[in-house]
Backbone as CSV, one residue per row, in Angstrom:
resi,resn,N_x,N_y,N_z,CA_x,CA_y,CA_z,C_x,C_y,C_z
1,MET,-113.123,25.788,58.217,-113.810,25.131,57.125,-114.454,23.840,57.636
2,LEU,-115.720,23.631,57.301,-116.416,22.430,57.702,-115.901,21.236,56.905
3,ARG,-115.875,20.104,57.556,-115.442,18.911,56.853,-116.545,17.867,56.960
4,PRO,-116.637,16.967,55.975,-117.671,15.924,56.030,-117.462,15.045,57.265
5,VAL,-118.572,14.770,57.948,-118.523,13.957,59.152,-119.597,12.885,59.059
6,ARG,-119.223,11.670,59.359,-120.168,10.563,59.403,-120.287,10.109,60.849
7,LEU,-121.521,10.042,61.362,-121.757,9.669,62.749,-122.167,8.210,62.838
8,LEU,-121.580,7.521,63.819,-121.809,6.087,63.971,-121.952,5.765,65.453
9,PRO,-122.930,4.923,65.836,-123.040,4.543,67.254,-121.773,3.839,67.727
10,ALA,-121.308,4.196,68.898,-120.099,3.579,69.445,-120.417,2.184,69.965
11,GLN,-119.510,1.262,69.737,-119.644,-0.120,70.175,-118.413,-0.500,71.002
12,PRO,-118.510,-1.568,71.803,-117.363,-1.987,72.617,-116.090,-2.188,71.815
13,GLU,-116.209,-2.653,70.580,-115.001,-2.888,69.784,-114.287,-1.589,69.391
14,HIS,-114.965,-0.454,69.572,-114.335,0.834,69.282,-113.518,1.363,70.456
15,ALA,-113.517,0.636,71.578,-112.878,1.131,72.798,-111.416,1.546,72.602
16,PRO,-110.564,0.758,71.928,-109.164,1.184,71.769,-109.012,2.513,71.027
17,ALA,-109.797,2.701,69.974,-109.712,3.948,69.218,-110.222,5.126,70.047
18,ILE,-111.307,4.904,70.803,-111.840,5.964,71.663,-110.820,6.338,72.732
19,ASP,-110.208,5.330,73.324,-109.223,5.571,74.377,-108.051,6.391,73.849
20,ALA,-107.570,6.059,72.661,-106.452,6.795,72.068,-106.847,8.242,71.775
21,MET,-108.086,8.450,71.287,-108.542,9.796,70.974,-108.698,10.635,72.242
22,LEU,-109.287,10.048,73.302,-109.464,10.768,74.559,-108.121,11.133,75.176
23,THR,-107.160,10.234,75.070,-105.818,10.504,75.595,-105.166,11.659,74.853
24,ALA,-105.320,11.681,73.539,-104.743,12.767,72.740,-105.397,14.103,73.075
25,ALA,-106.718,14.097,73.266,-107.425,15.339,73.592,-107.005,15.864,74.960
26,ALA,-106.892,14.967,75.951,-106.510,15.393,77.302,-105.073,15.873,77.349
27,ALA,-104.201,15.260,76.539,-102.791,15.672,76.534,-102.626,17.077,75.982
28,ARG,-103.468,17.447,75.024,-103.373,18.781,74.425,-104.090,19.832,75.261
29,ASP,-105.162,19.433,75.923,-105.998,20.390,76.656,-106.021,20.014,78.128
30,ARG,-105.211,20.691,78.937,-105.071,20.358,80.353,-106.298,20.702,81.180
31,LEU,-107.228,21.471,80.640,-108.432,21.824,81.385,-109.542,20.790,81.235
32,LEU,-109.318,19.816,80.375,-110.284,18.728,80.245,-110.114,17.759,81.407
33,VAL,-111.234,17.315,81.949,-111.174,16.276,82.966,-111.098,14.928,82.258
34,PRO,-110.079,14.128,82.546,-109.984,12.820,81.891,-111.236,11.988,82.148
35,VAL,-111.665,11.282,81.133,-112.845,10.426,81.264,-112.476,9.029,80.782
36,ALA,-112.950,8.027,81.477,-112.649,6.653,81.095,-113.508,6.245,79.903
37,THR,-112.925,5.474,79.018,-113.662,4.996,77.846,-114.916,4.232,78.251
38,GLN,-114.845,3.477,79.337,-115.998,2.721,79.798,-117.151,3.638,80.155
39,GLN,-116.841,4.804,80.760,-117.888,5.765,81.093,-118.567,6.283,79.834
40,VAL,-117.788,6.503,78.791,-118.350,6.962,77.524,-119.298,5.918,76.957
41,LEU,-118.847,4.675,76.943,-119.640,3.605,76.338,-120.886,3.271,77.146
42,GLU,-120.916,3.655,78.420,-122.106,3.407,79.229,-123.255,4.339,78.857
43,GLY,-122.961,5.413,78.134,-123.998,6.348,77.728,-124.424,6.110,76.288
44,ASP,-125.179,7.051,75.756,-125.573,7.026,74.343,-124.428,7.669,73.575
45,ALA,-123.448,6.863,73.182,-122.195,7.370,72.628,-122.167,7.261,71.108
46,TRP,-121.605,8.305,70.473,-121.525,8.357,69.021,-120.127,8.789,68.598
47,LEU,-119.675,8.200,67.492,-118.371,8.524,66.933,-118.547,9.447,65.733
48,ALA,-117.610,10.377,65.558,-117.546,11.206,64.360,-116.384,10.695,63.528
49,LEU,-116.696,10.179,62.343,-115.680,9.591,61.485,-115.457,10.458,60.257
50,GLY,-114.209,10.498,59.806,-113.856,11.248,58.609,-113.532,10.314,57.468
51,ASP,-112.817,10.839,56.487,-112.398,10.019,55.358,-111.512,8.882,55.856
52,GLY,-111.735,7.708,55.311,-110.933,6.571,55.727,-111.295,6.068,57.105
53,ASP,-112.468,6.482,57.600,-112.951,6.066,58.923,-112.030,6.501,60.057
54,ASP,-111.301,7.607,59.863,-110.500,8.160,60.947,-111.428,8.680,62.039
55,LEU,-111.101,8.407,63.302,-111.919,8.878,64.424,-111.579,10.328,64.710
56,LEU,-112.550,11.217,64.467,-112.336,12.649,64.652,-112.742,13.102,66.053
57,GLY,-113.750,12.461,66.596,-114.239,12.867,67.908,-115.287,11.906,68.408
58,VAL,-115.701,12.106,69.654,-116.723,11.267,70.256,-117.608,12.135,71.132
59,GLY,-118.890,11.830,71.158,-119.831,12.538,72.017,-120.739,11.534,72.688
60,TRP,-121.191,11.853,73.875,-122.063,10.912,74.577,-123.075,11.662,75.424
61,ARG,-124.161,10.966,75.729,-125.267,11.518,76.501,-125.604,10.562,77.624
62,HIS,-125.743,11.096,78.822,-126.156,10.307,79.971,-127.451,10.893,80.526
63,ASP,-128.292,10.046,81.061,-129.502,10.492,81.743,-129.443,9.980,83.171
64,ARG,-128.901,10.794,84.056,-128.777,10.443,85.466,-129.692,11.346,86.287
65,GLY,-130.982,11.279,85.950,-131.948,12.173,86.574,-132.096,13.454,85.784
66,ALA,-131.047,13.830,85.055,-131.068,14.968,84.132,-130.201,14.581,82.943
67,VAL,-130.556,15.086,81.780,-129.814,14.755,80.565,-128.562,15.610,80.497
68,ALA,-127.414,14.967,80.382,-126.139,15.674,80.274,-125.396,15.176,79.040
69,VAL,-124.757,16.106,78.333,-124.011,15.757,77.129,-122.562,16.195,77.271
70,ASP,-121.696,15.484,76.561,-120.279,15.838,76.541,-119.727,15.484,75.174
71,VAL,-118.758,16.271,74.721,-118.153,16.075,73.402,-116.646,16.246,73.531
72,ARG,-115.896,15.354,72.917,-114.441,15.485,72.848,-114.013,15.317,71.390
73,VAL,-113.130,16.210,70.934,-112.663,16.187,69.551,-111.142,16.095,69.546
74,HIS,-110.610,15.277,68.662,-109.159,15.147,68.539,-108.566,16.512,68.217
75,PRO,-107.464,16.896,68.847,-106.887,18.238,68.618,-106.648,18.568,67.155
76,VAL,-106.289,17.591,66.357,-106.000,17.839,64.939,-107.250,18.242,64.171
77,HIS,-108.421,17.841,64.665,-109.653,18.042,63.905,-110.583,19.086,64.523
78,ARG,-110.079,19.901,65.414,-110.918,20.935,66.013,-111.121,22.091,65.050
79,ARG,-112.204,22.838,65.304,-112.574,24.010,64.494,-112.942,23.645,63.055
80,HIS,-113.459,22.441,62.886,-113.921,22.016,61.562,-115.371,21.526,61.609
81,GLY,-116.091,21.842,62.679,-117.495,21.461,62.764,-117.755,20.093,63.348
82,VAL,-116.717,19.400,63.778,-116.891,18.050,64.317,-117.666,18.094,65.629
83,GLY,-117.250,18.977,66.546,-117.935,19.088,67.827,-119.389,19.500,67.664
84,SER,-119.644,20.418,66.746,-121.013,20.870,66.499,-121.888,19.737,65.983
85,ALA,-121.336,18.946,65.071,-122.105,17.829,64.515,-122.488,16.838,65.604
86,LEU,-121.544,16.530,66.477,-121.826,15.601,67.559,-122.857,16.174,68.526
87,LEU,-122.683,17.449,68.915,-123.600,18.051,69.875,-125.016,18.137,69.317
88,GLU,-125.152,18.550,68.088,-126.478,18.648,67.480,-127.157,17.279,67.451
89,HIS,-126.390,16.256,67.116,-126.961,14.913,67.046,-127.422,14.446,68.423
90,LEU,-126.613,14.661,69.443,-126.969,14.234,70.790,-128.179,14.988,71.316
91,MET,-128.252,16.282,71.033,-129.387,17.071,71.506,-130.664,16.675,70.787
92,ALA,-130.551,16.289,69.529,-131.736,15.842,68.790,-132.262,14.527,69.356
93,ARG,-131.362,13.710,69.912,-131.776,12.431,70.476,-132.316,12.571,71.895
94,ALA,-132.004,13.679,72.554,-132.478,13.888,73.928,-133.947,14.270,73.908
95,ARG,-134.624,13.967,75.005,-136.030,14.341,75.092,-136.138,15.868,75.117
96,PRO,-137.267,16.440,74.719,-137.417,17.906,74.702,-137.533,18.463,76.119
97,ALA,-136.461,18.385,76.856,-136.404,18.841,78.243,-135.043,19.479,78.458
98,PRO,-134.788,20.077,79.602,-133.481,20.700,79.827,-132.324,19.732,79.605
99,ILE,-131.286,20.245,78.975,-130.076,19.477,78.705,-128.913,20.211,79.348
100,PHE,-128.033,19.479,80.010,-126.945,20.102,80.744,-125.594,19.760,80.126
101,ALA,-124.679,20.690,80.268,-123.290,20.489,79.863,-122.423,21.146,80.922
102,SER,-121.192,20.718,81.032,-120.313,21.294,82.050,-118.883,21.312,81.547
103,CYS,-118.084,22.184,82.160,-116.674,22.300,81.786,-115.942,23.050,82.891
104,ASP,-114.627,23.031,82.825,-113.834,23.787,83.778,-114.200,25.266,83.667
105,ALA,-114.350,25.920,84.818,-114.753,27.333,84.813,-113.728,28.224,84.138
106,GLY,-112.496,27.750,84.000,-111.463,28.535,83.332,-111.310,28.206,81.858
107,HIS,-112.140,27.294,81.353,-112.031,26.860,79.962,-112.876,27.785,79.093
108,ASP,-112.321,28.919,78.715,-113.072,29.943,77.974,-113.589,29.427,76.641
109,ARG,-112.790,28.651,75.941,-113.219,28.171,74.622,-114.418,27.242,74.731
110,ALA,-114.392,26.353,75.700,-115.520,25.439,75.885,-116.772,26.202,76.292
111,GLN,-116.618,27.228,77.121,-117.787,28.002,77.544,-118.369,28.801,76.381
112,ARG,-117.519,29.328,75.516,-118.037,30.024,74.330,-118.786,29.055,73.420
113,PHE,-118.276,27.841,73.333,-118.882,26.822,72.476,-120.326,26.541,72.886
114,VAL,-120.577,26.327,74.179,-121.940,26.013,74.614,-122.817,27.266,74.653
115,ARG,-122.234,28.417,74.988,-123.024,29.652,75.048,-123.585,29.989,73.672
116,ARG,-122.795,29.801,72.640,-123.242,30.108,71.284,-124.347,29.168,70.804
117,ARG,-124.557,28.096,71.508,-125.568,27.127,71.121,-126.783,27.157,72.030
118,GLY,-126.960,28.248,72.729,-128.169,28.460,73.511,-128.122,27.996,74.943
119,PHE,-126.976,27.537,75.426,-126.855,27.137,76.828,-126.688,28.373,77.707
120,GLU,-127.249,28.312,78.893,-127.139,29.410,79.855,-126.440,28.904,81.109
121,LEU,-125.616,29.759,81.694,-124.855,29.376,82.876,-125.787,29.207,84.074
122,VAL,-125.722,28.048,84.714,-126.513,27.774,85.910,-125.749,28.206,87.152
123,GLY,-124.485,27.885,87.188,-123.680,28.240,88.345,-122.322,27.581,88.278
124,VAL,-121.479,27.931,89.230,-120.131,27.375,89.319,-120.016,26.597,90.628
125,VAL,-119.433,25.433,90.542,-119.261,24.571,91.708,-117.776,24.453,92.029
126,PHE,-117.446,24.631,93.309,-116.083,24.411,93.764,-115.943,22.947,94.182
127,PHE,-114.959,22.264,93.630,-114.635,20.917,94.067,-113.586,21.035,95.164
128,GLN,-113.925,20.541,96.333,-113.041,20.644,97.485,-112.598,19.260,97.928
129,ARG,-111.345,19.176,98.362,-110.760,17.876,98.682,-110.113,17.890,100.061
130,TRP,-110.142,16.722,100.680,-109.451,16.507,101.957,-108.636,15.240,101.862
131,ASP,-107.397,15.302,102.310,-106.535,14.131,102.421,-105.879,14.190,103.789
132,GLY,-105.992,13.151,104.539,-105.390,13.174,105.859,-105.393,11.817,106.517
133,GLU,-104.825,11.777,107.707,-104.815,10.570,108.513,-106.015,10.594,109.464
134,ARG,-106.228,9.480,110.130,-107.331,9.426,111.090,-107.183,10.507,112.167
135,ALA,-105.946,10.785,112.564,-105.713,11.788,113.603,-106.086,13.187,113.133
136,ASP,-106.208,13.376,111.806,-106.533,14.691,111.250,-108.035,14.929,111.142
137,VAL,-108.824,13.906,111.375,-110.277,14.054,111.260,-110.787,14.903,112.427
138,PRO,-111.493,16.000,112.122,-112.001,16.857,113.208,-112.994,16.108,114.103
139,ARG,-113.138,16.580,115.304,-114.111,15.991,116.213,-115.513,16.456,115.834
140,ALA,-116.485,15.627,116.129,-117.882,15.961,115.820,-118.767,15.447,116.945
141,PHE,-119.783,16.216,117.278,-120.763,15.748,118.259,-121.496,14.539,117.691
142,GLN,-121.830,13.621,118.571,-122.499,12.390,118.150,-124.002,12.499,118.438
143,HIS,-124.622,13.530,117.869,-126.055,13.722,118.090,-126.883,12.659,117.366
144,ALA,-126.387,12.226,116.218,-127.148,11.296,115.385,-126.566,9.892,115.475
145,THR,-127.375,8.921,115.115,-126.916,7.547,114.954,-126.733,7.304,113.468
146,LEU,-125.522,6.949,113.067,-125.230,6.740,111.656,-125.334,5.264,111.323
147,ARG,-126.087,4.969,110.255,-126.273,3.598,109.823,-126.094,3.504,108.304
148,PRO,-125.601,2.365,107.840,-125.536,2.172,106.373,-126.938,2.187,105.779
149,GLY,-127.028,2.612,104.545,-128.313,2.580,103.864,-128.770,1.152,103.658
150,GLU,-130.039,0.907,103.865,-130.579,-0.446,103.704,-131.748,-0.502,102.727
151,ALA,-132.453,0.590,102.569,-133.614,0.636,101.684,-133.359,1.704,100.622
152,PRO,-132.787,1.332,99.476,-132.406,2.326,98.458,-133.534,3.281,98.067
153,ASP,-134.752,2.781,97.934,-135.864,3.656,97.534,-136.141,4.717,98.598
154,ALA,-136.157,4.304,99.861,-136.401,5.252,100.948,-135.225,6.212,101.101
155,ASP,-133.994,5.698,100.941,-132.809,6.552,101.035,-132.805,7.592,99.916
156,TRP,-133.186,7.163,98.713,-133.231,8.078,97.569,-134.285,9.162,97.792
157,ALA,-135.451,8.782,98.296,-136.517,9.755,98.556,-136.050,10.773,99.596
158,HIS,-135.325,10.299,100.605,-134.816,11.211,101.631,-133.782,12.168,101.037
159,LEU,-132.884,11.664,100.201,-131.877,12.516,99.568,-132.545,13.582,98.710
160,GLN,-133.552,13.178,97.938,-134.250,14.143,97.081,-134.957,15.213,97.904
161,ALA,-135.602,14.810,98.980,-136.339,15.773,99.802,-135.393,16.701,100.544
162,ALA,-134.312,16.156,101.102,-133.391,16.966,101.894,-132.589,17.934,101.045
163,SER,-132.368,17.597,99.767,-131.551,18.449,98.894,-132.389,19.287,97.935
164,ALA,-133.704,19.274,98.093,-134.591,19.949,97.137,-134.336,21.447,97.057
165,ASP,-133.899,22.068,98.162,-133.687,23.521,98.173,-132.211,23.882,98.034
166,ALA,-131.383,22.918,97.646,-129.943,23.151,97.581,-129.431,22.979,96.154
167,TRP,-128.280,23.576,95.910,-127.606,23.421,94.616,-126.118,23.371,94.888
168,PRO,-125.357,22.494,94.244,-125.724,21.644,93.113,-126.541,20.428,93.526
169,PRO,-127.311,19.898,92.601,-128.117,18.707,92.901,-127.223,17.476,92.989
170,PRO,-127.736,16.388,93.532,-126.942,15.148,93.609,-126.512,14.675,92.228
171,THR,-125.344,14.072,92.162,-124.869,13.473,90.913,-125.091,11.968,90.905
172,VAL,-125.491,11.407,92.036,-125.808,9.978,92.079,-127.265,9.779,91.677
173,THR,-127.594,8.555,91.310,-128.956,8.218,90.911,-129.557,7.215,91.892
174,ALA,-130.842,6.966,91.745,-131.506,5.975,92.594,-130.859,4.607,92.423
175,ALA,-130.449,4.283,91.191,-129.811,2.988,90.939,-128.474,2.883,91.655
176,ASP,-127.758,4.004,91.782,-126.452,3.981,92.452,-126.585,3.540,93.904
177,LEU,-127.661,3.947,94.559,-127.820,3.631,95.980,-127.986,2.131,96.225
178,ALA,-128.314,1.396,95.189,-128.466,-0.056,95.335,-127.167,-0.804,95.044
179,ARG,-126.119,-0.089,94.626,-124.855,-0.740,94.300,-124.045,-1.022,95.561
180,ALA,-123.400,-2.191,95.579,-122.617,-2.586,96.752,-121.365,-1.733,96.912
181,ASP,-120.863,-1.152,95.825,-119.628,-0.378,95.906,-119.878,1.101,96.181
182,VAL,-121.115,1.486,96.426,-121.447,2.873,96.759,-121.689,2.956,98.267
183,ARG,-121.058,3.943,98.887,-121.132,4.087,100.341,-122.271,5.031,100.712
184,THR,-123.268,4.523,101.437,-124.404,5.327,101.885,-124.474,5.284,103.407
185,ARG,-124.585,6.459,104.013,-124.774,6.545,105.454,-125.968,7.466,105.736
186,ILE,-126.849,6.987,106.615,-128.031,7.748,107.012,-127.846,8.191,108.466
187,ALA,-128.152,9.456,108.734,-128.134,9.969,110.105,-129.556,9.915,110.653
188,TRP,-129.713,9.184,111.763,-131.015,9.058,112.402,-131.016,9.855,113.704
189,VAL,-132.049,10.680,113.891,-132.210,11.448,115.129,-133.659,11.311,115.573
190,GLU,-133.846,10.837,116.777,-135.193,10.678,117.338,-136.104,9.883,116.412
191,GLY,-135.525,8.845,115.812,-136.310,7.963,114.956,-136.593,8.506,113.572
192,GLU,-136.011,9.648,113.219,-136.236,10.245,111.901,-134.940,10.262,111.093
193,ARG,-135.091,10.193,109.762,-133.942,10.369,108.881,-133.599,11.854,108.865
194,ALA,-132.428,12.194,109.400,-132.052,13.600,109.517,-131.067,14.050,108.448
195,GLY,-130.311,13.121,107.882,-129.329,13.488,106.876,-128.794,12.264,106.170
196,ILE,-128.070,12.500,105.095,-127.561,11.401,104.283,-126.312,11.852,103.535
197,VAL,-125.372,10.932,103.368,-124.239,11.156,102.475,-124.054,9.890,101.650
198,VAL,-123.978,10.078,100.340,-123.761,8.976,99.400,-122.467,9.273,98.656
199,ALA,-121.519,8.354,98.725,-120.209,8.587,98.110,-119.864,7.462,97.149
200,THR,-119.273,7.828,96.027,-118.807,6.868,95.040,-117.290,6.912,94.982
201,ARG,-116.696,5.784,94.741,-115.235,5.709,94.641,-114.807,6.157,93.253
202,GLU,-114.010,7.220,93.198,-113.494,7.730,91.933,-112.002,7.953,92.096
203,GLY,-111.223,7.054,91.511,-109.782,7.152,91.630,-109.329,6.942,93.068
204,ASP,-108.640,7.938,93.598,-108.083,7.825,94.944,-108.902,8.584,95.979
205,ALA,-110.199,8.714,95.746,-111.031,9.466,96.695,-112.464,8.956,96.693
206,TRP,-113.140,9.192,97.826,-114.586,9.035,97.912,-115.205,10.382,97.556
207,VAL,-116.049,10.398,96.543,-116.692,11.627,96.085,-118.134,11.636,96.575
208,ALA,-118.473,12.643,97.363,-119.825,12.739,97.920,-120.757,13.296,96.848
209,GLY,-121.325,12.403,96.067,-122.242,12.819,95.013,-123.630,13.131,95.523
210,GLY,-123.895,12.769,96.766,-125.164,13.100,97.407,-124.917,13.390,98.876
211,PHE,-125.182,14.611,99.299,-124.964,14.989,100.698,-125.997,16.044,101.062
212,ALA,-126.824,15.744,102.050,-127.877,16.686,102.426,-128.345,16.409,103.839
213,VAL,-128.807,17.471,104.495,-129.411,17.378,105.815,-130.822,17.941,105.716
214,ALA,-131.776,17.236,106.286,-133.166,17.700,106.250,-133.269,19.063,106.919
215,PRO,-134.061,19.984,106.362,-134.148,21.344,106.909,-134.381,21.393,108.419
216,ALA,-135.200,20.509,108.951,-135.531,20.544,110.379,-134.342,20.209,111.269
217,TRP,-133.287,19.593,110.689,-132.161,19.142,111.500,-130.864,19.858,111.160
218,ARG,-130.958,20.936,110.421,-129.745,21.666,110.071,-129.230,22.499,111.245
219,ASN,-127.925,22.804,111.181,-127.257,23.605,112.216,-127.262,22.917,113.581
220,ARG,-127.271,21.589,113.564,-127.224,20.832,114.812,-126.069,19.825,114.825
221,GLY,-125.160,19.964,113.874,-124.003,19.086,113.834,-124.189,17.802,113.068
222,VAL,-125.359,17.604,112.462,-125.619,16.361,111.728,-124.728,16.263,110.497
223,GLY,-124.644,17.344,109.729,-123.809,17.340,108.530,-122.342,17.120,108.868
224,ARG,-121.872,17.763,109.925,-120.478,17.591,110.345,-120.209,16.134,110.729
225,GLN,-121.155,15.533,111.444,-120.969,14.143,111.858,-120.898,13.224,110.637
226,LEU,-121.754,13.443,109.647,-121.743,12.626,108.436,-120.432,12.773,107.671
227,VAL,-119.973,14.014,107.500,-118.740,14.245,106.732,-117.532,13.697,107.479
228,CYS,-117.466,13.929,108.788,-116.326,13.434,109.559,-116.275,11.909,109.560
229,ASP,-117.443,11.281,109.563,-117.481,9.823,109.480,-116.916,9.347,108.152
230,LEU,-117.271,10.032,107.068,-116.732,9.695,105.743,-115.232,9.929,105.710
231,MET,-114.772,11.029,106.301,-113.338,11.328,106.344,-112.583,10.238,107.097
232,GLY,-113.147,9.756,108.198,-112.501,8.705,108.971,-112.353,7.413,108.187
233,ASP,-113.418,7.015,107.499,-113.349,5.803,106.692,-112.345,5.958,105.555
234,ALA,-112.341,7.138,104.917,-111.416,7.381,103.810,-109.971,7.326,104.295
235,ALA,-109.694,7.946,105.440,-108.332,7.939,105.975,-107.872,6.523,106.271
236,ALA,-108.769,5.689,106.788,-108.418,4.303,107.092,-108.071,3.529,105.832
237,GLU,-108.613,3.946,104.693,-108.351,3.276,103.419,-107.260,3.958,102.616
238,GLY,-106.694,5.041,103.145,-105.671,5.777,102.411,-106.234,6.566,101.244
239,LEU,-107.487,7.006,101.363,-108.152,7.744,100.294,-108.466,9.169,100.736
240,GLY,-108.810,9.996,99.769,-109.255,11.346,100.056,-110.765,11.436,100.022
241,VAL,-111.286,12.634,100.284,-112.719,12.912,100.226,-112.929,14.157,99.377
242,VAL,-113.936,14.114,98.515,-114.256,15.255,97.651,-115.693,15.692,97.901
243,LEU,-115.870,16.993,98.121,-117.187,17.603,98.270,-117.384,18.622,97.155
244,ARG,-118.649,18.921,96.849,-118.983,19.941,95.853,-119.750,21.062,96.548
245,VAL,-119.298,22.314,96.328,-119.893,23.462,97.012,-120.179,24.562,96.001
246,HIS,-121.362,25.132,96.062,-121.726,26.245,95.185,-120.815,27.437,95.464
247,HIS,-120.399,28.119,94.388,-119.421,29.199,94.557,-119.978,30.379,95.354
248,GLU,-121.304,30.499,95.432,-121.889,31.607,96.188,-122.183,31.237,97.641
249,ALA,-122.037,29.964,97.996,-122.345,29.519,99.363,-121.130,29.752,100.264
250,GLU,-120.909,31.006,100.615,-119.712,31.352,101.380,-119.712,30.712,102.767
251,HIS,-120.883,30.569,103.379,-120.928,29.976,104.711,-120.558,28.493,104.672
252,ILE,-120.936,27.809,103.583,-120.573,26.402,103.463,-119.088,26.270,103.149
253,GLN,-118.563,27.185,102.329,-117.133,27.169,102.047,-116.330,27.363,103.326
254,ALA,-116.772,28.281,104.167,-116.071,28.502,105.433,-116.137,27.254,106.307
255,TRP,-117.285,26.579,106.265,-117.464,25.374,107.067,-116.548,24.249,106.586
256,THR,-116.518,24.007,105.272,-115.674,22.930,104.746,-114.190,23.245,104.942
257,GLN,-113.820,24.506,104.807,-112.422,24.872,105.036,-112.019,24.641,106.485
258,SER,-112.954,24.864,107.405,-112.646,24.623,108.817,-112.434,23.136,109.097
259,LEU,-112.978,22.280,108.224,-112.779,20.845,108.361,-111.489,20.371,107.695
260,GLY,-110.837,21.272,106.974,-109.578,20.923,106.324,-109.657,20.723,104.829
261,PHE,-110.805,21.046,104.210,-110.940,20.913,102.764,-110.336,22.126,102.056
262,TRP,-109.869,21.894,100.837,-109.319,22.982,100.031,-109.869,22.854,98.600
263,THR,-110.078,23.979,97.956,-110.642,23.997,96.601,-109.545,23.725,95.583
264,TYR,-109.764,22.717,94.763,-108.761,22.383,93.753,-109.277,22.561,92.321
265,ARG,-110.585,22.775,92.173,-111.101,22.982,90.824,-112.442,23.681,90.883
266,SER,-112.713,24.499,89.856,-114.008,25.170,89.717,-114.659,24.672,88.439
267,TRP,-115.923,24.311,88.543,-116.610,23.668,87.430,-117.875,24.443,87.103
268,ALA,-118.038,24.814,85.825,-119.204,25.572,85.377,-120.256,24.630,84.806
269,TYR,-121.510,24.846,85.214,-122.623,24.034,84.739,-123.524,24.895,83.850
270,TRP,-123.859,24.347,82.678,-124.660,25.056,81.693,-125.938,24.282,81.405
271,ARG,-126.990,25.022,81.095,-128.309,24.419,80.863,-128.908,24.947,79.575
272,HIS,-129.412,24.026,78.755,-130.182,24.380,77.560,-131.641,24.059,77.860
273,PRO,-132.578,24.960,77.575,-133.970,24.736,77.986,-134.670,23.584,77.299
274,GLY,-134.062,23.005,76.283,-134.728,21.927,75.560,-135.391,22.474,74.313
275,ARG,-135.719,21.570,73.428,-136.258,22.019,72.149,-137.001,20.883,71.476
276,GLY,-137.772,21.241,70.462,-138.439,20.239,69.652,-137.507,19.751,68.567
277,PRO,-137.858,18.655,67.883,-136.983,18.091,66.857,-136.670,19.052,65.724
278,ALA,-137.573,20.010,65.485,-137.361,20.898,64.332,-136.515,22.123,64.673
279,ASP,-136.247,22.332,65.965,-135.496,23.504,66.353,-134.008,23.276,66.210
280,PRO,-133.321,24.055,65.385,-131.886,23.812,65.188,-131.084,24.287,66.394
281,VAL,-129.967,23.621,66.604,-129.027,24.093,67.619,-128.263,25.277,67.071
282,GLY,-127.892,25.198,65.805,-127.245,26.326,65.155,-125.741,26.313,65.349
283,GLY,-125.026,26.952,64.399,-123.586,27.134,64.528,-122.806,25.873,64.213
284,HIS,-121.597,26.075,63.718,-120.741,24.932,63.390,-119.307,25.202,63.794
285,SER,-119.114,26.037,64.807,-117.757,26.294,65.274,-117.427,25.296,66.370
286,ALA,-116.651,24.302,66.029,-116.368,23.222,66.966,-115.230,23.606,67.892
287,PRO,-115.202,22.946,69.074,-114.115,23.243,69.988,-112.822,22.582,69.510
């Protein structure tokens, strides 16, 4: 049964209520990836309120080169149209271009939710992790000279060009490359930018949100040198390393496994082709 829902823009003062709701949702649903309240508030975030201003759910939209939406509903208020109301509102606010959503590949209910609303499966990404000591870092040929990124615009252009034929696309943005807390390394060979890895600190690991080798320099050990360098720095800091690999890229999976990575999660990415303001999303079956 649908219940009345009032949508309100999220503000910093709503942080405690959002945090409590996200904690309750994650405790009930182990397939949800925990998200920090600050991450929610950094996007176009909206609250779903019920009678008495009870917080029923929260949804947010980020534009990090592509529009992505996410919705979380308190377990007590699921299957009452709350998730649908939030998703429809966020999609109406997005530009008429592709909109992306993602969830654990084993989360059948979440996948049914987006499929019924016109999203199509793009692919599944394996999240692979490495944890080890410096002595565990594999050896790599030193064909390239590795340097920290110095020109964010040029580094971003190189990442975009080198990863243009690969999937999944980078999760970092041009603005991220200018941040002091983001680790960027460029591989230089014969005076050319041959490869790049951009990693962000997430919890107890460096996550390679951007990793690519220019087509002309592939299969020459450049990618291995970049990853092993990241592994060495992470080990020195007592951190892990996370890579993202397409589920159909068996040769890359074999390569990362040979370096000591193991798959700990599979993530499904969904795409909606976009729509005009008058086109309904349809359906009110909330997660």
